[in-house]
NUFISE-272516 format. One line per 5 residues: for each residue x negated, y negated, z of C-alpha. Coordinates in Angstrom, 2 decimals, always signed. Layout:
<torkols>
X,Y,Z  ...
</torkols>
This chain:
<torkols>
+10.41,+25.10,-18.21  +6.94,+26.46,-17.37  +6.58,+27.86,-13.86  +3.93,+25.28,-12.95  +6.32,+22.33,-13.30
+8.18,+20.93,-10.33  +11.87,+20.41,-10.97  +12.74,+16.73,-11.29  +16.16,+17.14,-9.75  +17.27,+19.48,-6.99
+20.80,+18.16,-6.28  +20.12,+18.66,-2.56  +20.19,+14.92,-1.88  +23.51,+14.20,-3.56  +25.28,+13.70,-0.22
+22.79,+11.21,+1.24  +20.35,+13.50,+3.00  +16.82,+14.50,+2.10  +14.43,+17.14,+3.36  +11.20,+16.38,+5.13
+8.28,+18.72,+4.41  +9.12,+20.60,+7.61  +12.51,+21.46,+6.10  +14.40,+19.24,+8.52  +17.20,+17.34,+6.75
+17.64,+13.66,+7.57  +19.66,+10.76,+6.21  +17.96,+8.86,+3.43  +18.06,+5.73,+5.60  +16.14,+7.46,+8.40
+13.26,+5.22,+9.58  +10.75,+7.89,+8.53  +12.17,+8.03,+4.97  +12.41,+4.23,+4.81  +8.75,+3.95,+5.81
+7.27,+6.45,+3.40  +9.60,+5.16,+0.67  +8.25,+1.65,+1.17  +4.69,+2.97,+0.98  +5.62,+4.70,-2.29
+6.97,+1.37,-3.58  +3.70,-0.28,-2.52  +1.73,+2.41,-4.35  +3.67,+1.67,-7.54  +3.03,-2.05,-7.27
-0.67,-1.41,-6.76  -0.56,+0.68,-9.95  +1.04,-2.24,-11.81  -1.63,-4.54,-10.39  -4.41,-2.27,-11.64
-2.81,-2.16,-15.09  -2.91,-5.97,-15.25  -6.49,-6.43,-14.06  -9.07,-7.19,-16.75  -11.91,-4.79,-17.58
-14.39,-6.86,-15.59  -12.52,-5.92,-12.39  -13.94,-2.39,-12.14  -14.96,-2.70,-8.45  -11.51,-3.99,-7.51
-9.79,-1.30,-9.60  -11.86,+1.37,-7.82  -10.88,+0.02,-4.40  -7.20,-0.10,-5.35  -7.22,+3.39,-6.91
-8.68,+4.79,-3.69  -5.88,+3.09,-1.74  -3.30,+4.73,-4.01  -4.68,+8.14,-3.10  -4.71,+7.24,+0.60
-1.07,+6.17,+0.41  -0.11,+9.64,-0.83  -1.83,+11.19,+2.20  -0.12,+8.75,+4.56  +3.23,+9.34,+2.85
+2.80,+13.11,+3.26  +1.95,+12.62,+6.91  +5.05,+10.48,+7.42  +7.17,+12.99,+5.49  +6.39,+15.43,+8.29
+3.12,+17.01,+7.23  +1.11,+15.93,+10.28  -2.10,+17.77,+9.37  -2.53,+15.85,+6.09  -3.63,+12.74,+7.98
-6.79,+14.59,+9.00  -7.76,+14.94,+5.32  -8.90,+11.32,+5.17  -10.99,+9.26,+7.57  -8.62,+6.36,+8.20
-11.02,+4.77,+10.69  -13.75,+4.62,+8.05  -11.27,+3.48,+5.39  -10.19,+0.59,+7.62  -13.85,-0.38,+8.13
-14.32,-0.28,+4.34  -11.34,-2.62,+4.00  -13.09,-5.11,+6.28  -16.34,-4.79,+4.30  -14.47,-5.29,+1.01
-12.50,-8.24,+2.40  -15.77,-9.87,+3.49  -17.32,-9.17,+0.07  -14.42,-10.78,-1.78  -13.88,-13.73,+0.55
-17.58,-14.70,+0.37  -17.18,-15.12,-3.38  -14.07,-17.31,-3.18  -13.72,-21.01,-2.57  -12.67,-21.56,+1.05
-9.12,-22.59,+1.77  -7.65,-23.89,+4.98  -3.98,-23.71,+3.94  -1.71,-21.03,+2.57  -2.12,-20.03,-1.06
+1.10,-19.80,-3.04  +1.48,-16.35,-4.64  +0.74,-16.42,-8.35  -2.17,-17.00,-10.68  -3.06,-14.19,-13.06
-0.71,-11.26,-13.61  -2.96,-8.95,-11.60  -3.28,-11.53,-8.83  +0.47,-12.15,-8.72  +1.20,-8.42,-8.49
-1.39,-8.07,-5.73  +0.41,-10.83,-3.81  +3.62,-8.84,-4.26  +1.82,-5.71,-3.04  +0.69,-7.66,+0.04
+4.27,-8.56,+0.94  +5.44,-4.97,+0.47  +2.53,-3.80,+2.66  +3.77,-6.18,+5.37  +7.30,-4.73,+5.03
+5.87,-1.21,+5.23  +4.04,-2.23,+8.38  +7.26,-3.55,+9.95  +8.99,-0.27,+9.12  +6.04,+1.67,+10.53
+6.26,-0.27,+13.80  +10.00,+0.45,+13.98  +9.33,+4.15,+13.37  +6.58,+4.17,+16.03  +9.08,+2.84,+18.58
+11.23,+5.92,+17.88  +8.63,+8.63,+17.17  +4.92,+9.18,+17.63  +2.86,+7.66,+14.81  -0.90,+8.00,+14.63
-2.31,+4.57,+15.53  -4.92,+4.92,+12.77  -2.08,+4.77,+10.24  -0.76,+1.55,+11.78  -4.21,-0.02,+11.78
-4.83,+1.03,+8.15  -1.54,-0.47,+6.92  -2.12,-3.67,+8.89  -5.58,-4.15,+7.41  -4.32,-3.14,+3.96
-2.18,-6.26,+3.70  -5.24,-8.36,+4.56  -7.21,-6.59,+1.86  -4.44,-7.16,-0.69  -4.45,-10.89,+0.10
-8.20,-11.04,-0.52  -7.79,-8.89,-3.64  -5.11,-11.20,-5.06  -7.34,-14.22,-4.59  -10.34,-12.32,-5.94
-8.40,-11.23,-9.06  -7.46,-14.86,-9.72  -11.09,-15.88,-9.24  -12.32,-13.23,-11.70  -9.83,-14.45,-14.28
-10.60,-18.10,-13.53  -6.96,-18.79,-12.67  -6.38,-21.81,-10.50  -4.66,-21.10,-7.21  -1.97,-23.39,-5.89
-2.59,-24.39,-2.31  +0.57,-24.97,-0.31  +0.84,-28.40,+1.24  +3.48,-29.81,+3.53
</torkols>
């Protein structure tokens, strides 16, 4: 194996513990590990979403690809590399989310009820990403009750789920897929 490759397996986690970047060993169910693991899951689902978006979704793909990169920074921060969070401007990123949400929502038909997840493949995966972002946020809140978490991270993840909702609807709109409005 070339020296530049990272080993895929280390065998150090075989007994249920993993190492944070600081070297501290914790159980794999530790709230910190659960949180960054959920963000990693979210990142993968966003990748699937991008793969299913049509070519005419370049603006949306660019937004989502940027989020994927951000999630690696946030994951590194949560894995005990506190300085990595300073590498991105989370305050500005959150403002960009709001600008992008406004951009997308202005182009969509208004709805006054819940939209059932579905539509196009890209839209459906973005709805799934939204629910995983909400779970990540719940885990982040639980972690923040136990340890200090930068509030900019919490705000970013909260707004991210809003953006993913708008993105799911926007993807369906781009592909001219009818949304199903939930009714009682």
